N, C-alpha and C positions, 0 to 999 in steps of 0.2 A: 504493500500500500504506500502511495506517495502523496504528500501534501499538495503537490502541483496538480494532481488529478482531482483532488477534492475541491480545490479552488476553482478549477475549470468547470467542474460539474455544477457547482452552485452558481458560478458566473452565468452559465447557460440556463439557469432557472430550474435545474433538476433537484429532486429530493435526495438529501443525504441519508445514507443508511445508518443504523444504530452503530455499527462497527466503525464507520468513517468518523462519526461524531466522537465516539470514545477515543479513536486514534488521535485526532488532532487535539482534543482537550488534554489527554494524558501526556502526550509528547511535548506539547507546549509548556505544560506545568513543569515537566522534567528538564526543560531547556533544550530539547532536541530539535525544536523548530524555531527559526528566527522570527523576530518581531515583524519584519517586512512581509513575510508570507502570511502570517496570521492577520496582519493589517489588511492585506488583499482579500482574505477570506471574510473578514468582518464587513468590509465594504460590499462584497458580493451578497452577504446575508442581508445587509442593510437595504439593498436595492431589490433583491429577488425574494426576500423574506423566508420564513420557515413555517411549516404547517404545525398543527398541534402535536403530532407524534414527534417531529423533529425537536420542537421546543421542550417537550417532556424528556426526551433523551438527552438534550443538552443540560437540562436541570440535573438529571440523574448523574451524568458524567462529572459535573462540577461538584456535586455532593460527594461522589466517590473519589474525588481528587485529594481529599483530606480526612480529617477526624470527624466522626459522628458522635454526638453527645447522647448517650443512652440515659434516659431519665426514668427507666422502668422501676427504679428503687423508690421513686416518689409515689406516695399513696394518692389515689383518687385520679380523676380526669383532669389533666394538666392543660391550662389554656395560655395562649399567647396572643399578643396584639401587635400589629405593625402599622405604622403610618408611612405613606409615600413621601412625607416631608412637607412642612409648612412653616408659617411664621407665627410665633406665639403658641406653638403646639407643645404644651407641657402635659399632655394627656396621661402618659404613663405614670407620672409622679402622683397624680390623684387617683387614676383609675385602678392601678395595681393594688394599692391598699384597700380600696373599696371592694374589689373582687375577693381579695384574701380575707377580709373581714366577714364576707359572706360564707366562708368555709370552702372556697375553691382555690386550688393551687395555681398561682400566677407565676409563670416562669418566663423570664425575659433576659435575653442577651442583646444588648443595645450597641449602637455605634456612637461616634463623636460627630459633632457638627462640621460641615464643610460648606463654605459659601454662606448664603443668606439663610439657610435652614439650620436650626439649632439641634444639638445632640443631647439626648437624655443623660449620658454620662457626664458631660460638662456641667449640666445643670445640677446634678446630684453632688458634684464636687464643690458646689457653693457651700455645702454643709461641711463644716470642719471635720477632717479625718475620715470622711465617708470613703470607704474602700470599694472601688468598682472592679478591682483585679483579684477577685476571690477564686480559690481553687475549686475544681469540679466537686470534690467531696464536700466542701463547705457549702457550695451552692445547693447540693442535694439535701444536706442536713438542715440548712436554713429553711428550705421549702417544707420539709417534713415537720419542722418545729413551728413555723409561723405562717406557712402557706405562701410565702413570697421571697423571691431573690431577684435582684437586678444587677447584672454585671456586664463586663465587656466580653466580646467574643474571643475565644482563644485564637492564637495565630494560625493554628492548624486547620481551622474550619474553612472549607471551600477555597483553598489557595488558588485554584484555577480561576475562580471569579475575581480574586484580587488582581491577578495578572491581566486577565481579559478586560476588566473594567479600566485599569490604568491605561491600557492601549486604546480602548474605545474613547476615553476622555481626550486623547490627543490626536485622534484620527477622524473626528466628527462622525462617529458611528454610535453615539449614545442613544439617539432617539429612534430606536427600533423596538417594537412591542415585544417580540420574542426575546431579545437580548435583555430588555429591562425586566420582564417577568421572570425569566430564568435566573437572573442575578439576585432579585429579591427573594424568590421562593427557594433557591438553593440554600441560602443562609438560614431561612426559617425552618426548612425541612431537615437540615442537618442536625437540628436540635429537636429532640424527641417529644415535643408537645403533642397532645391529642387533638386539639381544636385551635383554629387560628381565625381571628377577626382582622380583616385588612381595612384600614381607614384610607381610602383612595381620595386624595385631595384634588379639587377641581378649581381652576381660576388663576388669577394673576400671580399669586404667591406659590403656586403648585407647579409640579413638573408637567402635568397635563393641563393645558390652558382651557380646554373646552370639554363639555360633558360627553360628547360622542367618543373622543379619544380615551377619556377616562373609563368609559364603559368597556371599550375594547381591551384595555389593560386589565381591568378588574376581571373580566371573563377569562382572560388568558391565565391569570394567577389562580382563580378559583378552579379552573380546569386542571391546572398542575397539582394543586393541593388535593383535589378529589382523586386525581390519577394516582396519588401516593396513599390513598386511603385515609386522608385526614379530613375531618369536618372543617370546611373553609367557607367563610362568608365575607363578602366585601361590602362596605358601606361607602356611598359616594357623598362626600361632604364639601361644603363651600370653603374656598380659600382665596376669595377675592379681597377680603379684608382680614387683618390679623385675628387669630382666635383669642378671645378674652381681651384684656386691656394691656397686658404686660408682654414686652418682647425683650429678652435678655436673660441671662442665666439665673442669677440670684433673684431678680424681679419675678421671673416665672415660678421659681420655687415658692416664693411668698404667696403668689396667686393660687398655686396648687394647695398650699396649706390652708389659705382662706377658704377654698372650696370645700376641703374636708371638715372645716368648722361651720359649714352651712352658709358661707358668705361669698360664694363664687359668682363670676359673671354669668349672666343668663345663657349666652351662647356656648360657653365652655361647659357648663353644667349639662346642657342639652346633649352635647357630643358625648360626654362621659356616660350619661344615662343610655343613649342609643347604643353605643359600643358595649357597655357593661351588661345591658340586658341581653344582648345576643350571646355574649360569653357565658352568662349564667344559664341560658337555655341550652346552649351547646354542651355545657358541662353536666346537664341533667339536674341542676340544682333547682330550677323553676320550670313549671309546665309551659309558661308563656311569658312574653315580654312585659305584660302588665304587672304580673306578680313579681317579676324580676326588678322592675323599676321601684316597686314598693319596698322590696328588700334593700335595694341600694339606698333609697331615701332613709330607711330605718337605720342603717349602719352609719349614716352621716349624722342623723339626729342624736343617736345614743353615743356618738363619738368613737365607736369601734373602729371606723376607718381611719380617723385621725390617730388613734392609739396604735393602729397597725403601722402607720408611717414612722412613728416613734420606735416601734419594735424593729422595723426594717433598718432604721438608722443605727440602732444599738447593735444589732446582729452583724452589721457590716462596718463596725468600728467607728461610726460617726458620733459626733457630739450632739446628743439629743436636745441640749439647751438651744441649739439653732432652730429646732422645730418649735419648741415651747415659747421661744422669744425671737421672733423674726427680725427684731432690731439688730440682732447679732450677725445676721447675714451680711456679706460684703456690701459696702455702701460707696457710692461715687462721691468724689470731692465736690463736684459741681452738679446742680440740678437747675436746668433752664426751662422756663415756661415758653410754650409756643402759643401765642394769643391770636384770636381771630380778628381780622381787619374788616370783617363785614358781618352782616346778619343774614340768617336764612336757615338752611337745613344741610346736614352733611350728606353730600351726594355720593362720594366714594373715598375710600382710603386704600390705595393700591398696596396690597400686602407685600408684593415683591420689592417695591421701592422702600417701604418701611423696613423690610429685612435688610436691604442694602445699606440703609442709614444705620441700623444697628451694627452691621458689619464694619462700617466706617468708624464707628465709636469703639470698636475692639471687641464686640460681643460675639463675633464669629471668626472663622478662619479664612483667609485668602488662599492659603496653602496648608497642607497637613501639618507643617512644622510651626505655623503661626502660634504665638502665645495669645491666650484668651483673657480678656479683662472680665472677670466674673460679675463685677458691679455695674458694668456699662449696659445701656439699653434705653428703651423708650417705653413710657407708660401713657397710653392714650387716655384722654378724658372724655372723649365723645366716640360714638359709633354711628354707622350709616343710619340715616333717618332721624337722628337727634336734632333738635332745634338749637340754634346758636345765636347768641347776641354778640355785638361788637365788643371786643375786649375779653371774651370768654377764653378760658384756657382750653386749648385743643389737645395738648399733649405736654408731657414733662420729659426732658432729655436728661438722662443720667450719664455722666462722663467724668473721667479722671483727666481729660485733656480739654481745657476750656476752648481752645481754637477749633478743635473738631466739633465740639458741641455747638458752637456758633455757626459752623459750616452746615451741620445737619439741620439746625433751626431754619436756615434759609431754604433748604431742600424740602423740609416737611410742610412748609407753608404752601408749596405747590402740589405736594402729594395729597394733602387733605383737601379735597374739592368741596366747595360749598355752592348750593343752588338756592335760588329764591323760591323754588317750589318744593313742597314736601316730597321726599323720596322714600319709597317702601324698600326695606332691605330685601335682598334675594333670599330664597330658601336656604336654610342652613344644611339640610339633608335632602339630597336629590332622589335617593333611592338606594336599592341594594341589589347585589348580584350573588346568587347561590347556585348550587348544582342544577337546580330546576330552571334557572334563567334569570332574566332581568326584571325587576319591579321598580318602576318610577313612582314617586309620590306626588 
C-alpha cells in the first residue's frame, strides 16, 4: 500500500477503504509519512469529502492511535458533555456539579482555550491550587467518591488527531465536516463514558456560523457516537451573543458559582437546564426532561450542587475558600466602564468580537505557548433586547494593562449595537439532533 495511491484515489473522488484509512493514520502518527503528503490528502478530503463509513473509520483509526481510558471501574452510567466552543461558555463548571449532585457520575477530560474561545481548565485554574493534571487512578477514585472529576486529557489520547489537527490548522483544511466531527468525537470516545451530550454552538461566536451547517455537524457527530454504541444527543444553541454576562477566566468562575447559588443569568441557567436534563434522562436517573429539570432546580435550591463544587475543588487540591468567597479570585488592577452614547435598545452584541476583545486583554491565547491573565475579561451589563439610556453602563472591562483596556473600550462601543426600535432576542435553543433525526423548536 502506498500513500501516493491513497491521495490519488481521494483526489479523484473515490471512497477510501477501512484499510487505507488505518494505513495513513497509523503511519503518519509513527512519522513514516511526511507532512506534505498528508497535507495533499487532507486537501483532497476537504474538496471530495468523506461518507459516513469513511468518517466513522477515520474516528476509529484516531482512537486506536493512542491510549483509551477505561472507566468501567466507575459505578453507574457515566455521562459527559462537550461544547463546540463559544464565548462566555462556563457551562461545565456549573453543570458538572449539578449532575453529580443528582447522583450521576460526571466524567470530563477538558482542553485549554485557544483563540477567542475559553478553556475549562484555564478557568478552573483561577481557583488557587486547583489541580487539573490528576492521574487516571485518582480520576476514577474521585468519581466513585463524589460523582465528578474534571481534568486534562492525557498526552497519549488520540495522538493522530493532535498531528492531523496541527496540519489542518496551517493548510486551510479545518472547515470540513468529517474532519471536524472525527476530531471531536475521537477524543470523546477514547474516554469510556456511556452517554454524551454535545452542545453545538451556532452564530457569530461559534465555529458554525449558520444553523444549516451546525445541523450537518451535529448529525455527523451523533452518527459517530451511535456507531460506537454510545447514547449521543446534540443540542443546537445560540452563540450570536456571549453566554451569560461574564467573559474571562476568573469572571466566568464567579458567574458559575453565582449560578449554583441560584443567582445565574437567565440564558446561562436555561442552557444548563437543557443540557443537564438530557444527561439525567440518558443516565436513566429521570423518566423525562420535566422531572429532570425539577431535580436540577432542587439541587440548586438545597445547595447540593454548590457543595459539590466545593467537594470537587477539595478533591483536586484546590483552595475551597475561593469558592466560598469569590472576592479571593484573581482581580484586575483596572476596571473601565463602557457607557452608552445614545438611547434605545441593544440590537446585537457580536460574540466573536467580544471574544477577540477578551483575547486582546490577555484572557485567551494567541498561540498555545501564550500566558493567560486569569483576571482579565469583560462583564456585560446589558443583553440583546434590553433598553438603554444615554450614559448607561454597557459593559465593564477588567484588565491589568490600562492601555489595552482603553483600546478595547473603543472597540466595544462599536461591537455593542444599539437600535431605536425594540429588538427581540433570537432563540437560545434551536433544536436537537439524536439517532432518530433532527427536531427544531
